[in-house]
C-alpha positions in Angstrom: -30.3 -11.2 -13.7 -32.0 -10.7 -17.1 -30.1 -10.7 -20.4 -30.4 -7.0 -20.9 -28.6 -6.3 -17.7 -26.0 -8.9 -18.5 -25.3 -7.0 -21.7 -25.0 -3.8 -19.8 -22.3 -4.9 -17.4 -18.8 -4.3 -18.9 -17.0 -7.6 -18.8 -13.2 -7.4 -19.4 -10.5 -10.0 -19.7 -7.5 -9.4 -17.4 -5.4 -11.5 -19.7 -5.7 -8.7 -22.3 -3.8 -6.5 -19.9 -1.2 -9.0 -18.8 -0.7 -10.6 -22.3 2.3 -8.5 -23.4 0.3 -7.4 -26.5 0.4 -3.6 -26.5 -2.8 -3.3 -28.5 -4.8 -5.6 -26.2 -3.3 -3.8 -23.2 -4.2 -0.4 -24.4 -7.8 -1.4 -25.3 -8.2 -2.9 -21.8 -7.1 0.3 -20.2 -9.5 2.4 -22.3 -12.4 0.0 -21.8 -11.8 0.0 -18.0 -11.7 3.8 -17.8 -14.9 4.1 -19.9 -16.6 1.6 -17.6 -15.7 3.5 -14.5 -16.8 6.8 -16.0 -20.2 5.5 -17.1 -21.5 2.6 -15.0 -18.9 2.7 -12.2 -18.0 -1.0 -12.0 -16.6 -3.7 -14.2 -16.6 -7.5 -14.3 -13.2 -9.2 -14.7 -12.4 -12.7 -15.8 -9.1 -14.5 -15.9 -8.1 -13.1 -12.5 -6.0 -15.1 -10.0 -8.7 -16.4 -7.7 -9.8 -19.9 -8.7 -13.5 -21.1 -8.5 -12.4 -23.9 -6.3 -10.7 -21.6 -3.8 -13.6 -19.3 -3.8 -16.0 -22.1 -3.0 -13.7 -23.4 -0.2 -13.6 -19.8 1.2 -17.4 -19.6 1.3 -17.7 -23.0 2.9 -15.4 -22.2 5.8 -17.0 -18.9 6.6 -20.5 -20.4 6.4 -19.3 -23.0 8.9 -18.1 -20.2 11.2 -21.3 -18.0 11.0 -23.4 -21.1 11.8 -21.6 -21.6 15.1 -23.5 -20.7 18.3 -23.5 -17.0 19.2 -21.5 -17.5 22.3 -18.7 -19.3 20.4 -18.5 -16.5 17.7 -18.3 -13.8 20.4 -15.1 -15.3 21.6 -13.5 -14.0 18.5 -14.8 -10.4 18.8 -12.4 -7.8 20.2 -13.9 -4.3 20.3 -10.4 -2.8 20.9 -9.5 -3.9 17.3 -12.2 -1.5 16.0 -13.6 -4.1 13.6 -10.3 -4.5 11.8 -9.8 -8.2 12.6 -11.9 -11.2 13.6 -15.6 -11.3 14.2 -17.9 -8.3 14.3 -21.3 -9.1 15.6 -24.8 -8.2 14.5 -26.0 -4.5 14.4 -22.4 -3.2 15.0 -21.9 -1.2 11.7 -24.1 1.7 10.5 -23.5 3.2 7.0 -22.4 6.8 6.8 -25.4 9.1 7.0 -27.7 6.5 8.5 -28.9 5.9 12.0 -30.1 2.3 11.8 -27.5 -0.4 11.9 -27.1 -2.8 8.9 -28.6 -6.3 9.2 -25.3 -8.2 9.0 -22.4 -9.8 10.9 -18.9 -10.2 9.4 -15.4 -11.5 9.8 -12.2 -9.6 8.9 -8.9 -11.1 7.7 -6.1 -8.5 7.3 -2.6 -8.3 5.9 -0.1 -11.0 6.9 3.4 -9.3 6.6 6.1 -11.9 5.8 9.1 -9.8 4.8 10.0 -8.0 8.0 8.4 -4.7 6.7 8.2 -2.5 9.8 4.6 -1.6 8.8 3.7 -4.9 10.5 3.8 -3.0 13.8 0.7 -1.0 12.6 -1.4 -4.1 12.0 -3.1 -6.2 14.7 -2.6 -10.0 14.4 -5.3 -11.9 12.6 -7.8 -13.8 14.7 -8.2 -17.5 13.8 -11.1 -19.6 15.3 -10.2 -23.0 16.7 -13.5 -24.4 15.5 -12.6 -23.8 11.8 -9.0 -25.0 11.7 -8.5 -24.5 7.9 -9.7 -20.9 7.9 -6.1 -19.5 8.1 -4.7 -21.5 5.1 -7.7 -20.9 2.8 -8.3 -17.2 3.7 -4.6 -16.2 3.4 -4.3 -17.9 0.0 -7.5 -16.1 -1.2 -6.2 -12.8 0.2 -2.9 -13.2 -1.7 -4.7 -14.1 -5.0 -7.2 -11.2 -4.7 -4.4 -8.8 -3.8 -2.4 -9.9 -6.9 -5.5 -9.3 -9.1 -6.0 -5.9 -7.5 -2.4 -4.9 -8.2 -3.0 -5.6 -11.9 -6.2 -3.6 -11.9 -4.5 -0.6 -10.2 -1.7 -0.8 -12.8 -4.4 -0.4 -15.5 -6.0 2.4 -13.6 -2.6 4.2 -13.3 -2.2 4.1 -17.1 -5.7 5.4 -17.6 -4.9 8.3 -15.4 -1.7 9.0 -17.3 0.5 7.9 -14.4 3.4 5.4 -14.5 2.1 1.9 -14.6 3.8 1.1 -11.2 2.4 4.2 -9.5 0.4 2.2 -7.0 2.8 -0.7 -6.5 4.8 0.5 -3.6 1.7 2.2 -2.1 -0.2 -1.1 -1.8 2.7 -3.4 -1.0 1.8 -4.8 2.4 -1.2 -2.4 2.3 -3.9 -2.4 5.0 -6.3 -4.5 2.8 -9.2 -6.4 4.3 -10.9 -9.7 3.3 -14.5 -9.3 4.6 -16.7 -12.4 4.9 -20.3 -11.2 5.4 -23.4 -13.0 6.7 -26.7 -11.3 6.2 -28.5 -13.3 8.8 -32.0 -14.6 8.6 -34.8 -12.5 10.0 -37.5 -14.9 11.1 -40.0 -12.2 11.9 -39.6 -9.0 9.8 -42.0 -7.1 12.1 -39.4 -7.1 14.9 -36.9 -5.0 13.0 -37.0 -1.2 12.4 -38.9 -0.4 9.2 -35.8 1.3 7.6 -33.4 -1.6 8.5 -31.7 -3.1 5.5 -28.9 -5.6 4.9 -26.5 -2.8 3.9 -27.6 0.8 3.5 -26.3 2.8 0.5 -22.6 3.5 0.8 -19.3 3.9 -1.0 -16.3 1.7 0.1 -13.5 3.4 2.0 -10.6 1.9 0.0 -8.9 2.3 -3.4 -10.8 -0.5 -5.2 -13.0 -3.4 -4.1 -12.9 -6.9 -5.7 -16.1 -8.9 -5.1 -16.6 -12.6 -5.9 -20.1 -14.0 -6.5 -22.5 -13.8 -3.5 -24.7 -16.7 -2.4 -27.9 -14.8 -3.3 -29.2 -11.7 -5.0 -29.6 -8.3 -3.3 -26.6 -6.2 -4.4 -27.6 -3.0 -6.2 -25.4 -0.4 -7.7 -26.3 3.3 -8.3 -25.8 4.0 -12.0 -24.6 7.4 -13.1 -28.1 8.3 -14.3 -29.4 7.8 -10.8 -31.0 4.4 -11.4 -30.4 1.5 -9.0 -29.6 -1.7 -10.9 -29.1 -5.3 -9.5 -25.7 -6.9 -10.1 -24.4 -10.4 -9.4 -20.8 -11.5 -10.1 -20.8 -14.5 -12.3 -19.0 -17.6 -10.9 -15.8 -17.0 -12.9 -15.7 -13.2 -12.6 -14.8 -10.6 -10.0 -16.8 -7.3 -9.9 -14.3 -4.5 -9.3 -15.4 -1.0 -8.3 -13.8 2.3 -7.3 -13.7 3.2 -3.6 -13.6 6.5 -1.8 -9.8 6.8 -1.6 -9.4 6.5 -5.3 -12.2 9.0 -5.8 -10.4 11.4 -3.5 -7.0 10.9 -5.2 -8.5 11.6 -8.6 -10.6 14.6 -7.5 -13.8 12.7 -8.3 -12.6 11.9 -11.8 -13.0 8.2 -11.0 -16.1 8.2 -8.8 -16.7 5.9 -5.9 -19.4 3.4 -6.7 -22.5 3.8 -4.4 -24.1 0.5 -3.7 -26.4 -1.3 -1.2 -27.8 -4.7 -0.3 -31.5 -4.7 -0.2 -33.7 -7.0 1.8 -35.2 -10.0 0.0 -38.9 -10.4 -0.4 -40.7 -10.9 2.9 -41.1 -14.6 2.3 -37.3 -14.9 1.9 -36.3 -12.8 4.9 -35.7 -16.0 6.9 -32.8 -17.0 4.6 -29.1 -16.2 4.8 -27.0 -14.3 2.3 -23.2 -14.6 2.2 -20.8 -12.3 0.4 -17.0 -11.9 0.4 -15.5 -8.6 -0.8 -11.8 -7.8 -0.8 -11.1 -4.2 0.1 -7.8 -3.1 -1.4 -6.2 -0.5 0.9 -2.9 1.2 0.5 -0.3 1.7 3.3 -1.4 4.2 5.9 1.2 6.8 4.8 -0.1 7.1 1.2 -0.9 10.7 0.4 -4.4 11.1 -1.0 -3.9 14.7 -2.0 -5.8 15.2 -5.3 -3.6 14.6 -8.3 -2.6 17.8 -10.1 -3.6 16.2 -13.4 -7.1 15.9 -12.2 -7.5 19.5 -11.2 -8.4 22.3 -13.6 -10.7 25.3 -14.0 -13.7 23.1 -14.7 -12.8 20.6 -12.0 -11.6 22.6 -8.9 -10.0 20.7 -6.0 -12.8 19.0 -4.0 -11.0 17.4 -1.1 -8.7 18.5 1.7 -5.3 16.8 1.9 -5.2 13.7 3.9 -3.3 10.4 4.2 -5.0 7.0 3.8 -4.5 6.3 7.5 -6.2 9.5 8.5 -9.1 8.9 6.1 -9.6 5.4 7.4 -9.6 6.6 11.0 -12.3 9.2 10.1 -14.5 6.6 8.4 -14.2 4.0 11.2 -15.6 6.6 13.6 -18.4 7.5 11.2 -19.3 3.8 10.9 -19.5 3.4 14.6 -16.6 0.9 14.8 -14.4 3.3 16.7 -15.0 6.0 19.3 -13.6 9.5 18.9 
């Protein structure tokens, strides 16, 4: 990434929000809102995921993805609709596209530990015997990313003129997903469809996405002026963007960030790319009805009323992970 682009990416310090200093907190909230209304994403430092844990997370998932295909497929369960465990190659197609993405991935979901009855809604996580430490490392990373996400949502709530804790009970034991992605090598690019890409342009389903640095370049974000720009999370930062649920809730006031993962140059198609985003989802019963404060004569209501669970169901069908 060149220096001009580095200067363009808003980089904020989460410690400003959590410091207890009202001025630093207010400035963080305003800077965050400005970033989401101009570029659509922000880089955050001093979050709760350590560099060491992030590296360990990448190491264990690389070990899994390099296992033989027949071993990985033991942890793929179509009846879970891609919500837990392994999801094989060519299984997900971006909304509005017909050619599947060039990727495989592994999903780790919420582990409910306080007897919350919502546990009955969630399938159990799938843990491969071949990577024994996956559970400990992935669950710890999930918790730290979730904690970081809660703080980000508190800042977003204040920016929207809501109570700071507006999202707290909505994301407690929420249906969040840690997704480990492997964009697998293509040894012969002539064997794939000409329009096949690692990840076609899309918005994320959830409230917000927290992304740690990927193993290679390729992520591009659609800026508000219609230009695609490359972005890479620096080692000590998380890139945080708005998802479709938050877009819906705010009546397109906070716009879902459209992004894609482009193929590398032909000579690098035979190499892997790894990425691990955390998709912060609320509980399924959260009402995504547009906030009254985001509707006026200039901004009429854009979306029909729907719960988070209903919206997720709709999108899983569109992605090809679930049948109607």
